[in-house]
N, CA, C and O atoms as a GROMACS GRO file, in nm:
protein
  456
    1UNK      N    1  28.922  -5.888  19.386
    1UNK     CA    2  28.759  -5.830  19.438
    1UNK      C    3  28.684  -5.884  19.276
    1UNK      O    4  28.679  -5.789  19.197
    2UNK      N    5  28.646  -5.974  19.236
    2UNK     CA    6  28.557  -6.009  19.145
    2UNK      C    7  28.462  -6.082  19.219
    2UNK      O    8  28.479  -6.152  19.318
    3UNK      N    9  28.346  -6.052  19.149
    3UNK     CA   10  28.197  -6.051  19.209
    3UNK      C   11  28.139  -6.141  19.173
    3UNK      O   12  28.021  -6.121  19.144
    4UNK      N   13  28.196  -6.285  19.158
    4UNK     CA   14  28.138  -6.414  19.101
    4UNK      C   15  28.109  -6.481  19.226
    4UNK      O   16  28.153  -6.466  19.340
    5UNK      N   17  28.032  -6.550  19.179
    5UNK     CA   18  28.076  -6.659  19.315
    5UNK      C   19  27.987  -6.644  19.428
    5UNK      O   20  27.881  -6.585  19.405
    6UNK      N   21  28.007  -6.680  19.530
    6UNK     CA   22  27.949  -6.608  19.632
    6UNK      C   23  27.979  -6.490  19.706
    6UNK      O   24  27.935  -6.473  19.820
    7UNK      N   25  28.044  -6.415  19.653
    7UNK     CA   26  28.085  -6.264  19.685
    7UNK      C   27  27.918  -6.210  19.705
    7UNK      O   28  27.835  -6.280  19.649
    8UNK      N   29  27.873  -6.103  19.773
    8UNK     CA   30  27.790  -6.016  19.784
    8UNK      C   31  27.768  -5.920  19.667
    8UNK      O   32  27.862  -5.845  19.641
    9UNK      N   33  27.664  -5.911  19.597
    9UNK     CA   34  27.668  -5.826  19.508
    9UNK      C   35  27.516  -5.706  19.552
    9UNK      O   36  27.399  -5.713  19.517
   10UNK      N   37  27.587  -5.607  19.639
   10UNK     CA   38  27.466  -5.515  19.693
   10UNK      C   39  27.495  -5.362  19.598
   10UNK      O   40  27.542  -5.335  19.488
   11UNK      N   41  27.436  -5.287  19.712
   11UNK     CA   42  27.395  -5.178  19.616
   11UNK      C   43  27.494  -5.068  19.594
   11UNK      O   44  27.479  -4.971  19.519
   12UNK      N   45  27.612  -5.100  19.682
   12UNK     CA   46  27.750  -5.031  19.671
   12UNK      C   47  27.824  -5.065  19.579
   12UNK      O   48  27.932  -5.007  19.568
   13UNK      N   49  27.796  -5.147  19.506
   13UNK     CA   50  27.909  -5.199  19.399
   13UNK      C   51  27.883  -5.126  19.309
   13UNK      O   52  27.973  -5.046  19.284
   14UNK      N   53  27.782  -5.119  19.237
   14UNK     CA   54  27.725  -5.019  19.115
   14UNK      C   55  27.727  -4.878  19.084
   14UNK      O   56  27.766  -4.827  18.979
   15UNK      N   57  27.674  -4.814  19.199
   15UNK     CA   58  27.647  -4.676  19.181
   15UNK      C   59  27.810  -4.620  19.185
   15UNK      O   60  27.903  -4.649  19.261
   16UNK      N   61  27.798  -4.504  19.042
   16UNK     CA   62  27.945  -4.435  19.043
   16UNK      C   63  27.870  -4.272  19.025
   16UNK      O   64  27.789  -4.238  18.939
   17UNK      N   65  27.918  -4.204  19.117
   17UNK     CA   66  27.843  -4.078  19.096
   17UNK      C   67  27.909  -3.970  19.082
   17UNK      O   68  27.860  -3.856  19.087
   18UNK      N   69  28.068  -4.010  19.057
   18UNK     CA   70  28.141  -3.884  19.044
   18UNK      C   71  28.154  -3.768  18.893
   18UNK      O   72  28.214  -3.666  18.860
   19UNK      N   73  28.064  -3.853  18.844
   19UNK     CA   74  28.020  -3.762  18.661
   19UNK      C   75  27.934  -3.669  18.703
   19UNK      O   76  27.932  -3.555  18.656
   20UNK      N   77  27.832  -3.727  18.826
   20UNK     CA   78  27.712  -3.610  18.819
   20UNK      C   79  27.694  -3.486  18.844
   20UNK      O   80  27.592  -3.424  18.819
   21UNK      N   81  27.823  -3.429  18.911
   21UNK     CA   82  27.841  -3.314  18.933
   21UNK      C   83  27.930  -3.215  18.856
   21UNK      O   84  27.987  -3.108  18.877
   22UNK      N   85  27.911  -3.308  18.751
   22UNK     CA   86  27.979  -3.240  18.629
   22UNK      C   87  27.888  -3.164  18.486
   22UNK      O   88  27.925  -3.071  18.415
   23UNK      N   89  27.796  -3.220  18.482
   23UNK     CA   90  27.713  -3.215  18.393
   23UNK      C   91  27.663  -3.073  18.407
   23UNK      O   92  27.595  -3.064  18.508
   24UNK      N   93  27.675  -2.935  18.328
   24UNK     CA   94  27.652  -2.823  18.361
   24UNK      C   95  27.729  -2.732  18.451
   24UNK      O   96  27.687  -2.619  18.473
   25UNK      N   97  27.825  -2.771  18.497
   25UNK     CA   98  27.857  -2.719  18.591
   25UNK      C   99  27.984  -2.634  18.513
   25UNK      O  100  28.035  -2.679  18.411
   26UNK      N  101  28.025  -2.511  18.573
   26UNK     CA  102  28.121  -2.418  18.579
   26UNK      C  103  28.248  -2.489  18.498
   26UNK      O  104  28.283  -2.606  18.514
   27UNK      N  105  28.298  -2.409  18.421
   27UNK     CA  106  28.464  -2.500  18.411
   27UNK      C  107  28.567  -2.418  18.489
   27UNK      O  108  28.546  -2.299  18.513
   28UNK      N  109  28.662  -2.472  18.523
   28UNK     CA  110  28.763  -2.459  18.634
   28UNK      C  111  28.839  -2.382  18.517
   28UNK      O  112  28.833  -2.383  18.394
   29UNK      N  113  28.919  -2.307  18.622
   29UNK     CA  114  29.042  -2.210  18.589
   29UNK      C  115  29.187  -2.296  18.569
   29UNK      O  116  29.289  -2.252  18.516
   30UNK      N  117  29.166  -2.432  18.628
   30UNK     CA  118  29.309  -2.500  18.564
   30UNK      C  119  29.278  -2.666  18.531
   30UNK      O  120  29.198  -2.739  18.589
   31UNK      N  121  29.353  -2.693  18.439
   31UNK     CA  122  29.265  -2.815  18.396
   31UNK      C  123  29.247  -2.964  18.501
   31UNK      O  124  29.312  -3.000  18.599
   32UNK      N  125  29.148  -3.017  18.441
   32UNK     CA  126  29.080  -3.081  18.572
   32UNK      C  127  29.080  -3.230  18.530
   32UNK      O  128  29.122  -3.226  18.415
   33UNK      N  129  29.066  -3.301  18.547
   33UNK     CA  130  29.095  -3.487  18.490
   33UNK      C  131  28.979  -3.511  18.634
   33UNK      O  132  29.021  -3.462  18.739
   34UNK      N  133  28.879  -3.562  18.639
   34UNK     CA  134  28.788  -3.660  18.705
   34UNK      C  135  28.792  -3.801  18.652
   34UNK      O  136  28.788  -3.806  18.529
   35UNK      N  137  28.799  -3.936  18.727
   35UNK     CA  138  28.871  -4.076  18.722
   35UNK      C  139  28.728  -4.163  18.748
   35UNK      O  140  28.664  -4.144  18.851
   36UNK      N  141  28.686  -4.252  18.653
   36UNK     CA  142  28.610  -4.357  18.704
   36UNK      C  143  28.691  -4.466  18.682
   36UNK      O  144  28.710  -4.502  18.566
   37UNK      N  145  28.765  -4.550  18.817
   37UNK     CA  146  28.844  -4.610  18.763
   37UNK      C  147  28.784  -4.740  18.874
   37UNK      O  148  28.688  -4.740  18.951
   38UNK      N  149  28.875  -4.834  18.846
   38UNK     CA  150  28.836  -4.994  18.957
   38UNK      C  151  28.847  -4.916  19.105
   38UNK      O  152  28.796  -4.983  19.195
   39UNK      N  153  28.902  -4.790  19.146
   39UNK     CA  154  29.012  -4.795  19.271
   39UNK      C  155  28.832  -4.700  19.332
   39UNK      O  156  28.806  -4.692  19.452
   40UNK      N  157  28.762  -4.658  19.255
   40UNK     CA  158  28.653  -4.552  19.290
   40UNK      C  159  28.485  -4.616  19.230
   40UNK      O  160  28.376  -4.562  19.245
   41UNK      N  161  28.512  -4.720  19.174
   41UNK     CA  162  28.413  -4.766  19.079
   41UNK      C  163  28.435  -4.950  19.079
   41UNK      O  164  28.483  -5.008  18.982
   42UNK      N  165  28.400  -5.009  19.181
   42UNK     CA  166  28.412  -5.121  19.185
   42UNK      C  167  28.378  -5.196  19.047
   42UNK      O  168  28.461  -5.252  18.975
   43UNK      N  169  28.213  -5.183  19.022
   43UNK     CA  170  28.178  -5.287  18.919
   43UNK      C  171  28.280  -5.265  18.799
   43UNK      O  172  28.262  -5.348  18.710
   44UNK      N  173  28.388  -5.173  18.772
   44UNK     CA  174  28.435  -5.243  18.626
   44UNK      C  175  28.587  -5.348  18.707
   44UNK      O  176  28.691  -5.388  18.654
   45UNK      N  177  28.568  -5.355  18.766
   45UNK     CA  178  28.635  -5.508  18.833
   45UNK      C  179  28.604  -5.628  18.713
   45UNK      O  180  28.492  -5.678  18.697
   46UNK      N  181  28.725  -5.662  18.632
   46UNK     CA  182  28.718  -5.754  18.551
   46UNK      C  183  28.673  -5.719  18.424
   46UNK      O  184  28.646  -5.798  18.333
   47UNK      N  185  28.662  -5.562  18.422
   47UNK     CA  186  28.607  -5.544  18.284
   47UNK      C  187  28.734  -5.478  18.188
   47UNK      O  188  28.727  -5.499  18.067
   48UNK      N  189  28.828  -5.413  18.232
   48UNK     CA  190  28.939  -5.395  18.163
   48UNK      C  191  28.865  -5.240  18.094
   48UNK      O  192  28.854  -5.221  17.973
   49UNK      N  193  28.841  -5.190  18.149
   49UNK     CA  194  28.808  -5.049  18.132
   49UNK      C  195  28.830  -4.913  18.246
   49UNK      O  196  28.848  -4.922  18.368
   50UNK      N  197  28.823  -4.781  18.156
   50UNK     CA  198  28.851  -4.688  18.308
   50UNK      C  199  28.801  -4.575  18.218
   50UNK      O  200  28.763  -4.603  18.105
   51UNK      N  201  28.800  -4.468  18.256
   51UNK     CA  202  28.681  -4.379  18.226
   51UNK      C  203  28.794  -4.199  18.294
   51UNK      O  204  28.850  -4.166  18.398
   52UNK      N  205  28.778  -4.154  18.194
   52UNK     CA  206  28.822  -3.987  18.255
   52UNK      C  207  28.758  -3.904  18.185
   52UNK      O  208  28.738  -3.922  18.065
   53UNK      N  209  28.705  -3.777  18.266
   53UNK     CA  210  28.631  -3.644  18.228
   53UNK      C  211  28.729  -3.545  18.226
   53UNK      O  212  28.794  -3.527  18.329
   54UNK      N  213  28.755  -3.467  18.114
   54UNK     CA  214  28.899  -3.401  18.098
   54UNK      C  215  28.804  -3.229  18.098
   54UNK      O  216  28.697  -3.198  18.046
   55UNK      N  217  28.878  -3.171  18.158
   55UNK     CA  218  28.812  -3.004  18.172
   55UNK      C  219  28.937  -2.948  18.134
   55UNK      O  220  29.050  -2.973  18.178
   56UNK      N  221  28.890  -2.850  18.024
   56UNK     CA  222  29.040  -2.786  17.956
   56UNK      C  223  28.980  -2.631  17.990
   56UNK      O  224  28.862  -2.609  17.964
   57UNK      N  225  29.050  -2.544  18.039
   57UNK     CA  226  28.990  -2.434  18.070
   57UNK      C  227  29.079  -2.339  17.927
   57UNK      O  228  29.170  -2.403  17.875
   58UNK      N  229  29.059  -2.236  17.885
   58UNK     CA  230  29.103  -2.114  17.812
   58UNK      C  231  29.287  -2.134  17.787
   58UNK      O  232  29.370  -2.124  17.877
   59UNK      N  233  29.310  -2.159  17.673
   59UNK     CA  234  29.456  -2.190  17.656
   59UNK      C  235  29.539  -2.236  17.751
   59UNK      O  236  29.645  -2.204  17.804
   60UNK      N  237  29.454  -2.327  17.757
   60UNK     CA  238  29.523  -2.480  17.798
   60UNK      C  239  29.588  -2.615  17.691
   60UNK      O  240  29.500  -2.657  17.616
   61UNK      N  241  29.651  -2.647  17.683
   61UNK     CA  242  29.694  -2.750  17.586
   61UNK      C  243  29.670  -2.871  17.625
   61UNK      O  244  29.697  -2.890  17.744
   62UNK      N  245  29.626  -2.965  17.564
   62UNK     CA  246  29.694  -3.141  17.566
   62UNK      C  247  29.806  -3.190  17.573
   62UNK      O  248  29.826  -3.286  17.498
   63UNK      N  249  29.890  -3.156  17.638
   63UNK     CA  250  30.047  -3.178  17.625
   63UNK      C  251  30.032  -3.344  17.617
   63UNK      O  252  29.951  -3.434  17.641
   64UNK      N  253  30.215  -3.311  17.549
   64UNK     CA  254  30.173  -3.480  17.436
   64UNK      C  255  30.190  -3.551  17.575
   64UNK      O  256  30.207  -3.488  17.679
   65UNK      N  257  30.178  -3.763  17.563
   65UNK     CA  258  30.127  -3.821  17.627
   65UNK      C  259  30.150  -3.937  17.610
   65UNK      O  260  30.137  -3.981  17.496
   66UNK      N  261  30.187  -4.013  17.705
   66UNK     CA  262  30.136  -4.225  17.635
   66UNK      C  263  30.069  -4.238  17.737
   66UNK      O  264  30.057  -4.166  17.836
   67UNK      N  265  30.012  -4.361  17.703
   67UNK     CA  266  29.914  -4.456  17.825
   67UNK      C  267  29.961  -4.554  17.765
   67UNK      O  268  29.917  -4.599  17.659
   68UNK      N  269  30.062  -4.597  17.830
   68UNK     CA  270  30.168  -4.731  17.812
   68UNK      C  271  30.085  -4.858  17.824
   68UNK      O  272  30.094  -4.937  17.730
   69UNK      N  273  29.988  -4.896  17.949
   69UNK     CA  274  29.942  -5.005  17.984
   69UNK      C  275  29.788  -4.987  17.903
   69UNK      O  276  29.719  -5.088  17.915
   70UNK      N  277  29.726  -4.879  17.825
   70UNK     CA  278  29.610  -4.911  17.771
   70UNK      C  279  29.634  -4.778  17.607
   70UNK      O  280  29.711  -4.687  17.576
   71UNK      N  281  29.482  -4.866  17.532
   71UNK     CA  282  29.473  -4.747  17.459
   71UNK      C  283  29.369  -4.665  17.480
   71UNK      O  284  29.272  -4.700  17.546
   72UNK      N  285  29.382  -4.536  17.419
   72UNK     CA  286  29.267  -4.434  17.475
   72UNK      C  287  29.164  -4.402  17.360
   72UNK      O  288  29.206  -4.387  17.245
   73UNK      N  289  29.029  -4.392  17.390
   73UNK     CA  290  28.962  -4.329  17.246
   73UNK      C  291  28.885  -4.184  17.317
   73UNK      O  292  28.783  -4.198  17.385
   74UNK      N  293  28.936  -4.068  17.296
   74UNK     CA  294  28.900  -3.939  17.311
   74UNK      C  295  28.814  -3.894  17.272
   74UNK      O  296  28.832  -3.892  17.151
   75UNK      N  297  28.687  -3.836  17.302
   75UNK     CA  298  28.577  -3.823  17.259
   75UNK      C  299  28.547  -3.677  17.319
   75UNK      O  300  28.501  -3.663  17.432
   76UNK      N  301  28.583  -3.548  17.215
   76UNK     CA  302  28.546  -3.379  17.229
   76UNK      C  303  28.423  -3.330  17.201
   76UNK      O  304  28.391  -3.292  17.088
   77UNK      N  305  28.333  -3.326  17.324
   77UNK     CA  306  28.211  -3.282  17.313
   77UNK      C  307  28.216  -3.107  17.338
   77UNK      O  308  28.115  -3.037  17.326
   78UNK      N  309  28.355  -3.053  17.375
   78UNK     CA  310  28.331  -2.906  17.353
   78UNK      C  311  28.428  -2.843  17.325
   78UNK      O  312  28.528  -2.872  17.390
   79UNK      N  313  28.443  -2.742  17.228
   79UNK     CA  314  28.547  -2.697  17.216
   79UNK      C  315  28.673  -2.773  17.104
   79UNK      O  316  28.659  -2.832  16.997
   80UNK      N  317  28.809  -2.737  17.193
   80UNK     CA  318  28.939  -2.778  17.097
   80UNK      C  319  29.002  -2.818  17.153
   80UNK      O  320  29.046  -2.750  17.246
   81UNK      N  321  29.057  -2.978  17.130
   81UNK     CA  322  29.157  -3.011  17.213
   81UNK      C  323  29.260  -3.044  17.149
   81UNK      O  324  29.253  -3.150  17.086
   82UNK      N  325  29.406  -2.956  17.144
   82UNK     CA  326  29.458  -3.003  17.047
   82UNK      C  327  29.666  -3.016  17.167
   82UNK      O  328  29.697  -2.979  17.280
   83UNK      N  329  29.713  -3.057  17.098
   83UNK     CA  330  29.854  -3.050  17.144
   83UNK      C  331  29.936  -2.955  17.148
   83UNK      O  332  30.027  -2.943  17.230
   84UNK      N  333  29.905  -2.871  17.049
   84UNK     CA  334  30.026  -2.756  17.020
   84UNK      C  335  29.953  -2.623  17.034
   84UNK      O  336  30.024  -2.524  17.050
   85UNK      N  337  29.841  -2.609  17.032
   85UNK     CA  338  29.734  -2.451  17.022
   85UNK      C  339  29.621  -2.435  17.063
   85UNK      O  340  29.555  -2.516  16.998
   86UNK      N  341  29.536  -2.365  17.150
   86UNK     CA  342  29.417  -2.355  17.126
   86UNK      C  343  29.386  -2.273  17.010
   86UNK      O  344  29.481  -2.202  16.975
   87UNK      N  345  29.261  -2.260  16.927
   87UNK     CA  346  29.268  -2.167  16.835
   87UNK      C  347  29.180  -2.027  16.847
   87UNK      O  348  29.188  -1.910  16.810
   88UNK      N  349  29.077  -2.128  16.934
   88UNK     CA  350  28.974  -2.023  16.987
   88UNK      C  351  29.031  -2.036  17.170
   88UNK      O  352  29.049  -2.134  17.242
   89UNK      N  353  29.042  -1.926  17.187
   89UNK     CA  354  29.119  -1.905  17.358
   89UNK      C  355  29.006  -1.893  17.411
   89UNK      O  356  29.003  -1.934  17.527
   90UNK      N  357  28.906  -1.850  17.370
   90UNK     CA  358  28.776  -1.772  17.456
   90UNK      C  359  28.703  -1.919  17.464
   90UNK      O  360  28.582  -1.899  17.466
   91UNK      N  361  28.721  -2.005  17.467
   91UNK     CA  362  28.621  -2.156  17.447
   91UNK      C  363  28.716  -2.210  17.522
   91UNK      O  364  28.836  -2.217  17.493
   92UNK      N  365  28.649  -2.258  17.646
   92UNK     CA  366  28.714  -2.366  17.703
   92UNK      C  367  28.625  -2.520  17.684
   92UNK      O  368  28.507  -2.555  17.677
   93UNK      N  369  28.757  -2.581  17.679
   93UNK     CA  370  28.740  -2.775  17.610
   93UNK      C  371  28.648  -2.855  17.689
   93UNK      O  372  28.615  -2.794  17.791
   94UNK      N  373  28.593  -2.972  17.678
   94UNK     CA  374  28.590  -3.039  17.724
   94UNK      C  375  28.572  -3.209  17.675
   94UNK      O  376  28.490  -3.231  17.586
   95UNK      N  377  28.624  -3.289  17.714
   95UNK     CA  378  28.650  -3.432  17.674
   95UNK      C  379  28.620  -3.539  17.738
   95UNK      O  380  28.635  -3.511  17.856
   96UNK      N  381  28.592  -3.629  17.730
   96UNK     CA  382  28.590  -3.771  17.806
   96UNK      C  383  28.687  -3.874  17.743
   96UNK      O  384  28.684  -3.885  17.620
   97UNK      N  385  28.773  -3.949  17.814
   97UNK     CA  386  28.854  -4.012  17.756
   97UNK      C  387  28.819  -4.197  17.816
   97UNK      O  388  28.812  -4.234  17.933
   98UNK      N  389  28.804  -4.278  17.698
   98UNK     CA  390  28.781  -4.394  17.720
   98UNK      C  391  28.916  -4.486  17.716
   98UNK      O  392  29.016  -4.468  17.646
   99UNK      N  393  28.888  -4.600  17.821
   99UNK     CA  394  29.034  -4.624  17.822
   99UNK      C  395  29.001  -4.801  17.820
   99UNK      O  396  28.900  -4.858  17.863
  100UNK      N  397  29.109  -4.853  17.763
  100UNK     CA  398  29.100  -5.035  17.797
  100UNK      C  399  29.190  -5.119  17.871
  100UNK      O  400  29.240  -5.231  17.860
  101UNK      N  401  29.189  -5.014  17.957
  101UNK     CA  402  29.264  -5.124  18.102
  101UNK      C  403  29.174  -5.021  18.177
  101UNK      O  404  29.110  -4.922  18.141
  102UNK      N  405  29.197  -5.090  18.307
  102UNK     CA  406  29.145  -5.075  18.403
  102UNK      C  407  29.300  -4.962  18.519
  102UNK      O  408  29.307  -4.897  18.624
  103UNK      N  409  29.361  -4.992  18.442
  103UNK     CA  410  29.446  -4.903  18.510
  103UNK      C  411  29.575  -4.855  18.390
  103UNK      O  412  29.679  -4.914  18.359
  104UNK      N  413  29.503  -4.699  18.329
  104UNK     CA  414  29.583  -4.678  18.236
  104UNK      C  415  29.749  -4.568  18.235
  104UNK      O  416  29.849  -4.536  18.170
  105UNK      N  417  29.675  -4.552  18.358
  105UNK     CA  418  29.811  -4.475  18.372
  105UNK      C  419  29.883  -4.372  18.234
  105UNK      O  420  29.873  -4.406  18.116
  106UNK      N  421  29.953  -4.245  18.282
  106UNK     CA  422  29.992  -4.148  18.203
  106UNK      C  423  30.129  -4.120  18.236
  106UNK      O  424  30.166  -4.091  18.350
  107UNK      N  425  30.185  -4.126  18.162
  107UNK     CA  426  30.366  -4.063  18.094
  107UNK      C  427  30.346  -3.919  18.034
  107UNK      O  428  30.257  -3.892  17.953
  108UNK      N  429  30.402  -3.864  18.064
  108UNK     CA  430  30.420  -3.680  17.994
  108UNK      C  431  30.530  -3.755  17.883
  108UNK      O  432  30.578  -3.868  17.889
  109UNK      N  433  30.551  -3.651  17.782
  109UNK     CA  434  30.693  -3.681  17.726
  109UNK      C  435  30.679  -3.554  17.725
  109UNK      O  436  30.574  -3.490  17.737
  110UNK      N  437  30.859  -3.488  17.702
  110UNK     CA  438  30.944  -3.433  17.807
  110UNK      C  439  30.887  -3.320  17.653
  110UNK      O  440  30.884  -3.348  17.533
  111UNK      N  441  30.859  -3.222  17.708
  111UNK     CA  442  30.836  -3.057  17.593
  111UNK      C  443  30.950  -3.028  17.518
  111UNK      O  444  30.945  -2.978  17.405
  112UNK      N  445  31.060  -3.060  17.582
  112UNK     CA  446  31.152  -3.032  17.484
  112UNK      C  447  31.166  -3.100  17.379
  112UNK      O  448  31.204  -3.032  17.284
  113UNK      N  449  31.144  -3.246  17.350
  113UNK     CA  450  31.108  -3.313  17.226
  113UNK      C  451  31.059  -3.251  17.110
  113UNK      O  452  31.105  -3.270  16.997
  114UNK      N  453  30.943  -3.157  17.144
  114UNK     CA  454  30.886  -3.066  17.030
  114UNK      C  455  30.941  -2.962  17.005
  114UNK      O  456  30.898  -2.889  16.915
   0.00000   0.00000   0.00000
């Protein structure tokens, strides 16, 4: 689905509203990931990037994992995201991940490794 050449570029290509409801929203009671990828944002076709908005409720850790098809840049803008413990259990956390792939995929590392 490459939008160069004779393909029609219309208003359905560009808008992605998946993150709009996240601004000033209440934090969930469970870990939540909201993704912007080629599947739901066609403008990313050929860009080799994707994004994920992460919401961590209190007392939840970011379990060890890898992204075998991508590199990740994690920007934490509220709270603390840690793979071992949360130093401030009263504070939820929020972050956005930027991936260098349209299909970052996630593989969890078994907890018994640590």
